PATI-592572 format. One record per atom (N, C-alpha, C): residue in three letters; chain; atom name; x, y, z. Coordinates in steps of 0.02 Angstrom, whole numbers, padded with zeros to 5 digits. Each point is the difference from the previous one (the first is absolute). Example, Ala and Ser with C-alpha at 12.3 -4.5 7.8 and 13.67 -1.06 7.14 Angstrom:
2
 residuo cadena atomo      X      Y      Z
     ALA      A     N  00660 -00284  00390
     ALA      A    CA -00045  00059  00000
     ALA      A     C  00045  00060  00000
     SER      A     N -00018  00053 -00036
     SER      A    CA  00042  00059  00003
     SER      A     C -00039  00055  00037
end
This chain:
225
 residuo cadena atomo      X      Y      Z
     MET      A     N  00042 -00060  00000
     MET      A    CA -00042  00060  00000
     MET      A     C  00044  00062  00000
     GLY      A     N -00021  00051 -00036
     GLY      A    CA  00036  00062 -00001
     GLY      A     C -00021  00045  00057
     GLU      A     N  00030  00058  00004
     GLU      A    CA -00015  00049  00052
     GLU      A     C -00024  00063 -00033
     ARG      A     N -00049  00031  00031
     ARG      A    CA -00025  00064 -00025
     ARG      A     C  00003  00051  00057
     TYR      A     N  00028  00057 -00014
     TYR      A    CA  00001  00052  00050
     TYR      A     C -00002  00068 -00033
     VAL      A     N -00020  00049  00038
     VAL      A    CA  00000  00069 -00023
     VAL      A     C  00048  00039  00044
     ARG      A     N  00045  00037 -00031
     ARG      A    CA  00050  00038  00037
     ARG      A     C -00007  00073 -00017
     ASN      A     N -00004  00042  00050
     ASN      A    CA -00001  00073 -00010
     ASN      A     C  00069  00027  00015
     VAL      A     N  00027  00039 -00046
     VAL      A    CA  00068  00026  00009
     VAL      A     C -00001  00075 -00012
     GLN      A     N  00047  00035  00033
     GLN      A    CA  00006  00072 -00010
     GLN      A     C  00028  00013 -00069
     ALA      A     N -00029  00045 -00035
     ALA      A    CA  00025  00017 -00067
     ALA      A     C  00065  00038  00005
     ARG      A     N  00030  00016 -00058
     ARG      A    CA  00066  00030 -00003
     ARG      A     C  00005  00065  00038
     GLY      A     N  00058  00011  00031
     GLY      A    CA  00018  00063  00029
     GLY      A     C -00050  00025  00052
     SER      A     N -00016  00064 -00003
     SER      A    CA -00044  00030  00049
     SER      A     C -00073 -00002 -00023
     ASN      A     N -00012 -00028 -00058
     ASN      A    CA -00069 -00005 -00026
     ASN      A     C -00040 -00045  00047
     PRO      A     N -00055  00025  00028
     PRO      A    CA -00038 -00039  00049
     PRO      A     C -00045 -00053 -00031
     LEU      A     N  00002 -00008 -00066
     LEU      A    CA -00044 -00048 -00032
     LEU      A     C  00016 -00070  00023
     ILE      A     N -00052 -00042  00002
     ILE      A    CA  00009 -00069  00019
     ILE      A     C -00014 -00044 -00061
     SER      A     N  00043 -00048 -00011
     SER      A    CA -00010 -00046 -00056
     SER      A     C -00021 -00068  00028
     THR      A     N -00041 -00034 -00038
     THR      A    CA -00023 -00067  00019
     THR      A     C  00029 -00051 -00047
     ILE      A     N  00031 -00051  00028
     ILE      A    CA  00028 -00055 -00039
     ILE      A     C -00035 -00064  00021
     THR      A     N -00030 -00034 -00048
     THR      A    CA -00032 -00064  00014
     THR      A     C  00041 -00054 -00033
     VAL      A     N  00016 -00052  00038
     VAL      A    CA  00044 -00054 -00024
     VAL      A     C -00034 -00067  00008
     ASP      A     N -00004 -00037 -00055
     ASP      A    CA -00018 -00070  00003
     ASP      A     C  00064 -00038 -00015
     GLY      A     N  00026 -00038  00046
     GLY      A    CA  00064 -00034 -00011
     GLY      A     C -00002 -00072  00019
     ASN      A     N  00053 -00035 -00019
     ASN      A    CA  00006 -00071  00014
     ASN      A     C  00061 -00012  00042
     HIS      A     N -00008 -00038  00055
     HIS      A    CA  00057 -00013  00045
     HIS      A     C  00028 -00070 -00010
     GLY      A     N -00029 -00040 -00043
     GLY      A    CA  00028 -00065 -00015
     GLY      A     C  00034  00003 -00068
     MET      A     N  00021 -00056 -00026
     MET      A    CA  00034  00000 -00064
     MET      A     C -00042 -00033 -00055
     ALA      A     N -00063 -00018  00016
     ALA      A    CA -00042 -00033 -00049
     ALA      A     C -00017  00047 -00058
     ALA      A     N -00020  00060  00016
     ALA      A    CA -00017  00050 -00051
     ALA      A     C  00033  00065  00018
     ARG      A     N  00049  00020 -00038
     ARG      A    CA  00038  00060  00018
     ARG      A     C -00030  00061 -00035
     THR      A     N -00054  00024  00028
     THR      A    CA -00038  00054 -00029
     THR      A     C -00014  00053  00053
     ALA      A     N -00017  00060 -00024
     ALA      A    CA -00021  00054  00045
     ALA      A     C -00041  00050 -00038
     ASN      A     N -00047  00031  00034
     ASN      A    CA -00039  00055 -00026
     ASN      A     C  00010  00060  00045
     ILE      A     N  00015  00057 -00031
     ILE      A    CA  00011  00062  00038
     ILE      A     C -00047  00053 -00027
     GLU      A     N -00032  00035  00045
     GLU      A    CA -00040  00058 -00019
     GLU      A     C  00021  00058  00043
     ARG      A     N  00021  00055 -00032
     ARG      A    CA  00024  00059  00036
     ARG      A     C -00037  00061 -00026
     LYS      A     N -00029  00037  00046
     LYS      A    CA -00037  00060 -00018
     LYS      A     C  00024  00058  00043
     THR      A     N  00020  00054 -00032
     THR      A    CA  00015  00062  00035
     THR      A     C -00034  00057 -00038
     ARG      A     N  00009  00061  00023
     ARG      A    CA -00027  00057 -00037
     ARG      A     C  00043  00017 -00061
     GLU      A     N  00055 -00036 -00007
     GLU      A    CA  00045  00011 -00058
     GLU      A     C -00003 -00056 -00051
     THR      A     N -00011 -00061  00023
     THR      A    CA  00000 -00058 -00046
     THR      A     C -00052 -00051  00021
     GLU      A     N -00018 -00042 -00048
     GLU      A    CA -00042 -00058  00013
     GLU      A     C  00028 -00058 -00042
     ILE      A     N  00020 -00053  00035
     ILE      A    CA  00035 -00056 -00034
     ILE      A     C -00029 -00066  00022
     PHE      A     N -00014 -00044 -00047
     PHE      A    CA -00015 -00070  00014
     PHE      A     C  00051 -00043 -00036
     LEU      A     N  00031 -00046  00036
     LEU      A    CA  00052 -00043 -00029
     LEU      A     C -00011 -00071  00022
     SER      A     N  00002 -00046 -00048
     SER      A    CA -00003 -00071  00013
     SER      A     C  00063 -00032 -00028
     LEU      A     N  00034 -00040  00041
     LEU      A    CA  00064 -00031 -00018
     LEU      A     C -00004 -00075  00007
     ASP      A     N  00024 -00036 -00050
     ASP      A    CA  00008 -00072  00003
     ASP      A     C  00072 -00016 -00020
     LEU      A     N  00041 -00020  00048
     LEU      A    CA  00071 -00012 -00013
     LEU      A     C  00012 -00060 -00044
     ASP      A     N -00049 -00045 -00006
     ASP      A    CA  00012 -00063 -00035
     ASP      A     C -00042 -00008 -00063
     SER      A     N -00028  00055 -00024
     SER      A    CA -00039 -00002 -00062
     SER      A     C  00037  00040 -00054
     ALA      A     N  00008 -00031 -00058
     ALA      A    CA  00031  00035 -00056
     ALA      A     C -00053  00025 -00049
     ASP      A     N -00063  00002  00022
     ASP      A    CA -00053  00028 -00042
     ASP      A     C  00012  00074 -00012
     SER      A     N -00030  00026 -00052
     SER      A    CA  00010  00070 -00018
     SER      A     C -00024  00046  00056
     SER      A     N  00035  00055  00010
     SER      A    CA -00019  00050  00049
     SER      A     C -00045  00052 -00032
     THR      A     N -00039  00032  00043
     THR      A    CA -00043  00056 -00021
     THR      A     C  00017  00059  00043
     ILE      A     N  00029  00052 -00029
     ILE      A    CA  00027  00055  00039
     ILE      A     C -00023  00066 -00029
     ASP      A     N -00031  00041  00041
     ASP      A    CA -00022  00067 -00020
     ASP      A     C  00008  00046  00060
     THR      A     N  00054  00038  00001
     THR      A    CA  00015  00045  00056
     THR      A     C -00015  00073 -00015
     GLY      A     N -00018  00014 -00063
     GLY      A    CA -00008  00069 -00021
     GLY      A     C  00065  00032 -00022
     ILE      A     N  00056 -00038  00004
     ILE      A    CA  00066  00024 -00022
     ILE      A     C  00026 -00051 -00050
     PRO      A     N -00006  00012 -00065
     PRO      A    CA  00017 -00050 -00050
     PRO      A     C  00071 -00027  00006
     PHE      A     N  00048  00042  00016
     PHE      A    CA  00069 -00024  00006
     PHE      A     C  00007 -00052  00055
     ILE      A     N -00031  00013  00058
     ILE      A    CA  00002 -00048  00055
     ILE      A     C -00038 -00063 -00017
     ASP      A     N -00056  00006 -00035
     ASP      A    CA -00037 -00060 -00023
     ASP      A     C  00047 -00044 -00040
     HIS      A     N  00038  00029 -00046
     HIS      A    CA  00046 -00037 -00043
     HIS      A     C  00054 -00034  00042
     MET      A     N  00030  00037  00048
     MET      A    CA  00053 -00029  00041
     MET      A     C -00025 -00057  00044
     LEU      A     N -00059  00008  00030
     LEU      A    CA -00027 -00053  00044
     LEU      A     C -00021 -00061 -00040
     ASN      A     N -00024  00010 -00061
     ASN      A    CA -00015 -00058 -00043
     ASN      A     C  00064 -00039 -00016
     LEU      A     N  00054  00035 -00014
     LEU      A    CA  00064 -00033 -00012
     LEU      A     C  00024 -00037  00061
     MET      A     N -00003  00032  00058
     MET      A    CA  00021 -00031  00063
     MET      A     C -00038 -00064  00012
     ALA      A     N -00066  00002 -00007
     ALA      A    CA -00041 -00059  00014
     ALA      A     C  00014 -00056 -00050
     ALA      A     N  00006  00017 -00064
     ALA      A    CA  00011 -00051 -00051
     ALA      A     C  00066 -00035  00010
     HIS      A     N  00053  00037  00013
     HIS      A    CA  00066 -00030  00007
     HIS      A     C  00011 -00029  00070
     GLY      A     N -00043  00017  00047
     GLY      A    CA  00002 -00030  00067
     GLY      A     C -00048 -00058  00009
     PHE      A     N -00036 -00017 -00054
     PHE      A    CA -00047 -00056  00002
     PHE      A     C -00050  00007  00057
     MET      A     N -00028  00059  00006
     MET      A    CA -00052  00013  00050
     MET      A     C -00058  00035 -00036
     GLN      A     N -00058 -00002  00031
     GLN      A    CA -00058  00034 -00029
     GLN      A     C -00020  00058  00044
     LEU      A     N -00010  00058 -00031
     LEU      A    CA -00024  00060  00034
     LEU      A     C -00066  00021 -00031
     VAL      A     N -00048  00011  00042
     VAL      A    CA -00061  00035 -00021
     VAL      A     C -00001  00064  00040
     LEU      A     N  00005  00056 -00034
     LEU      A    CA  00012  00063  00034
     LEU      A     C -00041  00055 -00032
     LYS      A     N -00037  00035  00042
     LYS      A    CA -00039  00058 -00021
     LYS      A     C  00015  00057  00047
     GLY      A     N  00022  00056 -00026
     GLY      A    CA  00017  00055  00043
     GLY      A     C -00016  00067 -00032
     CYS      A     N -00009  00049  00042
     CYS      A    CA -00007  00069 -00024
     CYS      A     C  00025  00046  00055
     GLY      A     N  00021  00059 -00019
     GLY      A    CA  00027  00047  00049
     GLY      A     C -00002  00071 -00026
     ASP      A     N  00029  00045  00040
     ASP      A    CA -00002  00071 -00017
     ASP      A     C  00055  00017 -00049
     THR      A     N -00002 -00032 -00058
     THR      A    CA  00052  00010 -00050
     THR      A     C -00005  00068 -00034
     GLU      A     N -00054  00036  00014
     GLU      A    CA -00003  00069 -00025
     GLU      A     C  00051  00044  00036
     ILE      A     N  00023 -00022  00059
     ILE      A    CA  00054  00034  00036
     ILE      A     C  00066 -00025 -00027
     ASP      A     N  00014 -00064  00011
     ASP      A    CA  00055 -00036 -00031
     ASP      A     C -00011 -00074  00015
     ASP      A     N  00048 -00042 -00019
     ASP      A    CA -00009 -00073  00007
     ASP      A     C  00026 -00027  00067
     HIS      A     N  00028  00043  00042
     HIS      A    CA  00037 -00023  00058
     HIS      A     C -00043 -00042  00048
     HIS      A     N -00057  00026  00020
     HIS      A    CA -00041 -00036  00049
     HIS      A     C -00021 -00069 -00026
     THR      A     N -00020 -00002 -00064
     THR      A    CA -00023 -00064 -00029
     THR      A     C  00057 -00050 -00004
     VAL      A     N  00058  00021 -00023
     VAL      A    CA  00056 -00047 -00008
     VAL      A     C  00023 -00026  00068
     GLU      A     N  00005  00044  00049
     GLU      A    CA  00021 -00021  00067
     GLU      A     C -00050 -00049  00030
     ASP      A     N -00064  00016 -00007
     ASP      A    CA -00052 -00044  00029
     ASP      A     C -00004 -00067 -00036
     LEU      A     N  00016 -00001 -00064
     LEU      A    CA  00005 -00064 -00036
     LEU      A     C  00055 -00043  00030
     GLY      A     N  00058  00031  00017
     GLY      A    CA  00054 -00036  00032
     GLY      A     C -00020 -00027  00068
     ILE      A     N -00037  00041  00038
     ILE      A    CA -00024 -00022  00066
     ILE      A     C -00045 -00061 -00008
     CYS      A     N -00047  00003 -00047
     CYS      A    CA -00048 -00054 -00008
     CYS      A     C  00033 -00064 -00025
     LEU      A     N  00047  00005 -00047
     LEU      A    CA  00034 -00059 -00024
     LEU      A     C  00044 -00030  00055
     GLY      A     N  00032  00042  00039
     GLY      A    CA  00040 -00025  00056
     GLY      A     C -00043 -00037  00051
     LEU      A     N -00057  00028  00018
     LEU      A    CA -00045 -00034  00047
     LEU      A     C -00025 -00066 -00029
     ALA      A     N -00015  00000 -00064
     ALA      A    CA -00024 -00061 -00032
     ALA      A     C  00052 -00056  00001
     LEU      A     N  00063  00019 -00014
     LEU      A    CA  00054 -00050  00003
     LEU      A     C  00008 -00028  00070
     LYS      A     N -00002  00044  00049
     LYS      A    CA  00009 -00023  00069
     LYS      A     C -00056 -00048  00020
     GLN      A     N -00061  00016 -00019
     GLN      A    CA -00057 -00042  00018
     GLN      A     C  00000 -00066 -00039
     ALA      A     N  00015  00003 -00064
     ALA      A    CA -00001 -00060 -00041
     ALA      A     C  00053 -00051  00022
     LEU      A     N  00056  00024  00026
     LEU      A    CA  00054 -00044  00022
     LEU      A     C -00013 -00030  00069
     GLY      A     N -00047  00029  00037
     GLY      A    CA -00017 -00028  00065
     GLY      A     C  00060 -00005  00046
     LYS      A     N  00012 -00060  00026
     LYS      A    CA  00055 -00010  00047
     LYS      A     C  00068 -00010 -00035
     LYS      A     N  00000  00000 -00065
     LYS      A    CA  00061 -00005 -00041
     LYS      A     C  00033 -00069  00005
     GLU      A     N -00034 -00048  00025
     GLU      A    CA  00030 -00067  00007
     GLU      A     C  00010 -00032 -00069
     GLY      A     N  00059 -00027 -00010
     GLY      A    CA  00015 -00037 -00061
     GLY      A     C  00024  00041 -00058
     ILE      A     N  00002  00066  00006
     ILE      A    CA  00020  00041 -00058
     ILE      A     C  00076  00001 -00006
     SER      A     N  00024  00017 -00059
     SER      A    CA  00073  00005 -00011
     SER      A     C  00030  00061  00035
     ARG      A     N -00040  00052  00009
     ARG      A    CA  00016  00061  00036
     ARG      A     C  00041  00050 -00040
     TYR      A     N  00054 -00021 -00032
     TYR      A    CA  00043  00046 -00038
     TYR      A     C -00015 -00006 -00074
     GLY      A     N  00004  00057 -00034
     GLY      A    CA -00009 -00001 -00073
     GLY      A     C  00044  00053 -00033
     GLU      A     N  00024 -00016 -00059
     GLU      A    CA  00042  00046 -00038
     GLU      A     C -00015 -00008 -00074
     ALA      A     N  00000  00056 -00035
     ALA      A    CA -00009 -00002 -00073
     ALA      A     C  00036  00059 -00031
     THR      A     N  00034 -00012 -00055
     THR      A    CA  00032  00052 -00039
     THR      A     C -00031 -00003 -00070
     VAL      A     N -00028  00055 -00022
     VAL      A    CA -00040  00001 -00061
     VAL      A     C  00027  00054 -00048
     PRO      A     N  00012 -00019 -00063
     PRO      A    CA  00020  00049 -00051
     PRO      A     C -00060  00028 -00037
     MET      A     N  00007  00060 -00024
     MET      A    CA -00048  00031 -00046
     MET      A     C  00040  00044 -00047
     ASP      A     N  00019 -00028 -00057
     ASP      A    CA  00045  00034 -00047
     ASP      A     C  00063  00023  00036
     GLU      A     N  00012  00065  00005
     GLU      A    CA  00063  00024  00031
     GLU      A     C -00002 -00003  00076
     THR      A     N -00057 -00016  00027
     THR      A    CA -00010  00003  00073
     THR      A     C  00011 -00068  00032
     LEU      A     N  00027  00002  00060
     LEU      A    CA  00007 -00060  00041
     LEU      A     C -00017  00018  00072
     ALA      A     N -00052 -00032  00028
     ALA      A    CA -00022  00016  00068
     ALA      A     C  00001 -00064  00042
     ARG      A     N  00018  00009  00063
     ARG      A    CA  00004 -00056  00047
     ARG      A     C -00043  00014  00061
     VAL      A     N -00038 -00050  00020
     VAL      A    CA -00040  00004  00061
     VAL      A     C  00017 -00060  00044
     VAL      A     N  00015  00013  00063
     VAL      A    CA  00014 -00053  00049
     VAL      A     C -00045  00014  00060
     LEU      A     N -00033 -00053  00025
     LEU      A    CA -00044  00012  00057
     LEU      A     C  00002 -00058  00049
     ASP      A     N -00020  00016  00061
     ASP      A    CA -00003 -00047  00055
     ASP      A     C -00066  00010  00036
     ILE      A     N -00042 -00052  00001
     ILE      A    CA -00064  00004  00035
     ILE      A     C  00015 -00015  00074
     SER      A     N  00021  00051  00035
     SER      A    CA  00033 -00008  00065
     SER      A     C -00039  00031  00058
     ASN      A     N -00052  00039 -00015
     ASN      A    CA -00033  00042  00050
     ASN      A     C  00048  00052  00028
     ARG      A     N  00051  00018 -00041
     ARG      A    CA  00046  00054  00016
     ARG      A     C -00004  00050 -00058
     PRO      A     N -00051  00044  00001
     PRO      A    CA -00011  00043 -00058
     PRO      A     C  00055  00051 -00010
     PHE      A     N  00025  00001 -00062
     PHE      A    CA  00054  00046 -00018
     PHE      A     C  00001  00006 -00076
     LEU      A     N  00013  00060 -00023
     LEU      A    CA  00008  00011 -00072
     LEU      A     C  00067  00033 -00014
     VAL      A     N  00039 -00031 -00045
     VAL      A    CA  00059  00032 -00028
     VAL      A     C -00014  00008 -00075
     TYR      A     N  00000  00062 -00023
     TYR      A    CA -00021  00016 -00068
     TYR      A     C  00055  00039 -00034
     ARG      A     N  00040 -00035 -00040
     ARG      A    CA  00057  00032 -00034
     ARG      A     C -00017  00005 -00075
     VAL      A     N -00042  00047 -00016
     VAL      A    CA -00023  00011 -00068
     VAL      A     C  00005  00074 -00016
     ASP      A     N  00037  00015 -00052
     ASP      A    CA  00010  00070 -00020
     ASP      A     C -00030  00010 -00070
     PHE      A     N -00060  00028 -00001
     PHE      A    CA -00031  00016 -00064
     PHE      A     C  00031  00064 -00028
     LYS      A     N  00014 -00001 -00064
     LYS      A    CA  00028  00060 -00032
     LYS      A     C -00055  00051 -00018
     LYS      A     N -00062 -00022  00003
     LYS      A    CA -00057  00045 -00010
     LYS      A     C -00046 -00007  00060
     ASN      A     N -00041  00050  00011
     ASN      A    CA -00046 -00002  00057
     ASN      A     C -00067 -00031 -00017
     THR      A     N -00017 -00004 -00064
     THR      A    CA -00065 -00026 -00020
     THR      A     C  00007 -00046 -00060
     THR      A     N -00049 -00044 -00008
     THR      A    CA -00010 -00035 -00063
     THR      A     C -00073  00012 -00019
     GLY      A     N -00011  00031 -00058
     GLY      A    CA -00066  00026 -00014
     GLY      A     C -00016  00053  00052
     SER      A     N -00057 -00008  00034
     SER      A    CA -00018  00047  00054
     SER      A     C  00012 -00029  00069
     PHE      A     N  00028 -00060  00004
     PHE      A    CA  00008 -00033  00065
     PHE      A     C  00065  00022  00034
     ASP      A     N -00006  00017  00065
     ASP      A    CA  00057  00020  00041
     ASP      A     C  00038 -00063  00022
     LEU      A     N  00060 -00009 -00026
     LEU      A    CA  00039 -00061  00014
     LEU      A     C  00022 -00005  00073
     GLY      A     N  00001  00055  00036
     GLY      A    CA  00017 -00003  00071
     GLY      A     C -00051 -00039  00040
     LEU      A     N -00060 -00009 -00026
     LEU      A    CA -00052 -00037  00036
     LEU      A     C  00013 -00075  00001
     ILE      A     N  00043 -00025 -00044
     ILE      A    CA  00016 -00071  00002
     ILE      A     C  00033 -00018  00066
     LYS      A     N  00045  00042  00024
     LYS      A    CA  00031 -00012  00065
     LYS      A     C -00052  00002  00055
     GLU      A     N -00047  00048 -00003
     GLU      A    CA -00052  00004  00051
     GLU      A     C -00044 -00062  00000
     PHE      A     N -00015 -00026 -00059
     PHE      A    CA -00039 -00061 -00005
     PHE      A     C  00035 -00058  00035
     PHE      A     N  00063 -00010 -00016
     PHE      A    CA  00036 -00058  00029
     PHE      A     C  00015  00010  00074
     ARG      A     N  00008  00062  00022
     ARG      A    CA  00009  00012  00072
     ARG      A     C -00063 -00020  00038
     ALA      A     N -00057  00021 -00025
     ALA      A    CA -00063 -00017  00033
     ALA      A     C -00012 -00075 -00001
     LEU      A     N  00016 -00032 -00056
     LEU      A    CA -00008 -00072 -00006
     LEU      A     C  00044 -00037  00049
     ALA      A     N  00065  00018  00002
     ALA      A    CA  00047 -00035  00043
     ALA      A     C -00019  00005  00073
     PHE      A     N -00019  00060  00022
     PHE      A    CA -00014  00010  00071
     PHE      A     C -00066 -00032  00021
     ASN      A     N -00048 -00006 -00046
     ASN      A    CA -00064 -00031  00018
     ASN      A     C  00002 -00076 -00009
     ALA      A     N  00044 -00025 -00043
     ALA      A    CA  00008 -00072 -00008
     ALA      A     C  00048 -00029  00051
     GLY      A     N  00044  00042  00027
     GLY      A    CA  00051 -00025  00046
     GLY      A     C  00057 -00034 -00036
     ILE      A     N  00024  00030 -00054
     ILE      A    CA  00055 -00030 -00037
     ILE      A     C  00059  00048 -00004
     THR      A     N  00059 -00029 -00003
     THR      A    CA  00061  00037 -00016
     THR      A     C  00007 -00001 -00076
     LEU      A     N  00006  00059 -00030
     LEU      A    CA -00003  00005 -00073
     LEU      A     C  00057  00044 -00025
     HIS      A     N  00041 -00028 -00044
     HIS      A    CA  00054  00036 -00033
     HIS      A     C -00015  00004 -00075
     ILE      A     N  00000  00061 -00026
     ILE      A    CA -00011  00011 -00072
     ILE      A     C  00059  00038 -00027
     ASP      A     N  00034 -00029 -00049
     ASP      A    CA  00060  00031 -00029
     ASP      A     C -00006  00005 -00076
     LEU      A     N  00015  00059 -00025
     LEU      A    CA  00007  00008 -00072
     LEU      A     C  00073 -00009 -00018
     LEU      A     N  00014 -00054 -00037
     LEU      A    CA  00069 -00015 -00018
     LEU      A     C  00022  00038 -00062
     SER      A     N -00047  00010 -00046
     SER      A    CA  00013  00042 -00058
     SER      A     C -00068  00020 -00030
     GLY      A     N  00000  00055 -00037
     GLY      A    CA -00062  00020 -00032
     GLY      A     C -00006  00075 -00008
     GLU      A     N -00036  00020 -00052
     GLU      A    CA -00009  00070 -00015
     GLU      A     C -00073  00018 -00011
     GLU      A     N -00036 -00040 -00039
     GLU      A    CA -00069  00015 -00018
     GLU      A     C -00046 -00013  00060
     PRO      A     N -00036  00051  00025
     PRO      A    CA -00037 -00009  00063
     PRO      A     C -00054 -00053 -00002
     HIS      A     N -00034 -00007 -00057
     HIS      A    CA -00052 -00052 -00004
     HIS      A     C  00032 -00069  00006
     HIS      A     N  00056 -00010 -00033
     HIS      A    CA  00035 -00064  00004
     HIS      A     C  00022 -00014  00072
     ILE      A     N  00024  00051  00035
     ILE      A    CA  00023 -00010  00069
     ILE      A     C -00058 -00020  00044
     ALA      A     N -00055  00036 -00005
     ALA      A    CA -00059 -00017  00041
     ALA      A     C -00025 -00070 -00015
     GLU      A     N -00004 -00017 -00063
     GLU      A    CA -00025 -00066 -00020
     GLU      A     C  00046 -00055  00027
     ALA      A     N  00064  00008 -00006
     ALA      A    CA  00047 -00050  00026
     ALA      A     C -00007 -00008  00075
     ILE      A     N -00009  00055  00036
     ILE      A    CA -00008 -00004  00073
     ILE      A     C -00062 -00038  00020
     PHE      A     N -00057  00015 -00030
     PHE      A    CA -00062 -00034  00018
     PHE      A     C  00002 -00074 -00019
     LYS      A     N  00028 -00016 -00058
     LYS      A    CA  00007 -00070 -00019
     LYS      A     C  00046 -00037  00048
     ALA      A     N  00056  00031  00018
     ALA      A    CA  00047 -00032  00045
     ALA      A     C -00031 -00010  00069
     PHE      A     N -00039  00049  00023
     PHE      A    CA -00033 -00009  00065
     PHE      A     C -00049 -00059 -00003
     GLY      A     N -00039 -00005 -00053
     GLY      A    CA -00046 -00056 -00006
     GLY      A     C  00035 -00067  00002
     LYS      A     N  00055 -00005 -00037
     LYS      A    CA  00037 -00063 -00003
     LYS      A     C  00033 -00015  00067
     ALA      A     N  00029  00050  00033
     ALA      A    CA  00032 -00012  00065
     ALA      A     C -00052 -00020  00052
     LEU      A     N -00058  00031 -00002
     LEU      A    CA -00053 -00017  00047
     LEU      A     C -00025 -00071 -00012
     ASP      A     N -00006 -00020 -00062
     ASP      A    CA -00021 -00069 -00016
     ASP      A     C  00049 -00050  00030
     ARG      A     N  00064  00014 -00006
     ARG      A    CA  00051 -00046  00027
     ARG      A     C -00001 -00001  00076
     ALA      A     N -00011  00057  00032
     ALA      A    CA  00001  00003  00072
     ALA      A     C -00062 -00033  00031
     THR      A     N -00057  00003 -00035
     THR      A    CA -00062 -00028  00027
     THR      A     C -00010 -00073 -00019
     ARG      A     N  00044 -00027 -00041
     ARG      A    CA -00005 -00069 -00021
     ARG      A     C  00005 -00047  00061
     LEU      A     N -00039 -00052  00000
     LEU      A    CA  00003 -00049  00054
     LEU      A     C  00061 -00045 -00010
     GLU      A     N  00039 -00007  00053
     GLU      A    CA  00061 -00040 -00001
     GLU      A     C -00014 -00068  00033
     SER      A     N -00001 -00052 -00040
     SER      A    CA -00019 -00067  00026
     SER      A     C  00051 -00026  00051
     ARG      A     N  00062  00022 -00003
     ARG      A    CA  00052 -00027  00044
     ARG      A     C -00009  00021  00073
     ILE      A     N -00036  00054  00012
     ILE      A    CA -00009  00021  00070
     ILE      A     C -00068 -00024  00027
     LYS      A     N -00039 -00033 -00043
     LYS      A    CA -00060 -00036  00022
     LYS      A     C -00047  00042  00042
     GLY      A     N -00015  00061 -00025
     GLY      A    CA -00049  00042  00033
     GLY      A     C  00025  00037  00061
     LYS      A     N  00065 -00004  00014
     LYS      A    CA  00026  00035  00058
     LYS      A     C  00013  00074 -00017
     LEU      A     N  00008  00040  00050
     LEU      A    CA  00016  00070 -00008
     LEU      A     C  00073  00007 -00024
     PRO      A     N  00013  00040 -00052
     PRO      A    CA  00068  00005 -00026
     PRO      A     C  00043  00048  00042
     SER      A     N  00012 -00019  00062
     SER      A    CA  00040  00041  00045
     SER      A     C  00031 -00042  00053
     THR      A     N  00065  00009  00013
     THR      A    CA  00032 -00037  00055
     THR      A     C -00022  00025  00068
     LYS      A     N -00029  00060  00003
     LYS      A    CA -00025  00027  00062
     LYS      A     C -00069 -00029  00018
     GLY      A     N -00034 -00027 -00051
     GLY      A    CA -00067 -00027  00011
     GLY      A     C -00053  00054  00000
     LEU      A     N  00018  00059 -00025
     LEU      A    CA -00048  00055  00000
     LEU      A     C  00016  00048 -00057
     LEU      A     N -00051  00022 -00035
     LEU      A    CA  00007  00053 -00049
     LEU      A     C -00048  00056  00017
end
């Protein structure tokens, strides 16, 4: 049986708004799925995640560039995302992109449950023409982001490339993962972003894979993650 709870959290900074996050999650390993619903006065997001389904994803965030990146991430990570979101993009994309990272991070944490039997570590290096990006992660419950990516431009189309870091920061801290993202080479900003999202999907797939040799045990010598 999964768990359902509603969590009220203080919104960003001094803004007194309250956001509501509803989570349907699984604490066993039979079905690694989660549903997240987050509503604030800035965004409204519904996200459904299945870590073990390679069916096509359906993604509509109101930001076409992010839709494209998340579709790539899901496809190359062999996971299914059903995602519907909207936000105050008439101001800018920041609130929506950050909240998408929060929701995906929460979904990952819930879908993995107690983390028993997973490989825990994942790494992927992905090329895209002149670009080479590497993502290394540890599902450790020690949230941390190291982001060594230097874009030579600030935007691709109308999208602010600085928001990619904000997305992955929110994801890492809400999922409880240590995440390193490195750009090894690259110039074209769309290629860089695409390689990063593909590499994250592949690294996550490897880290969440069930390892038969540990026979459902927790992947930690401490006995705790």
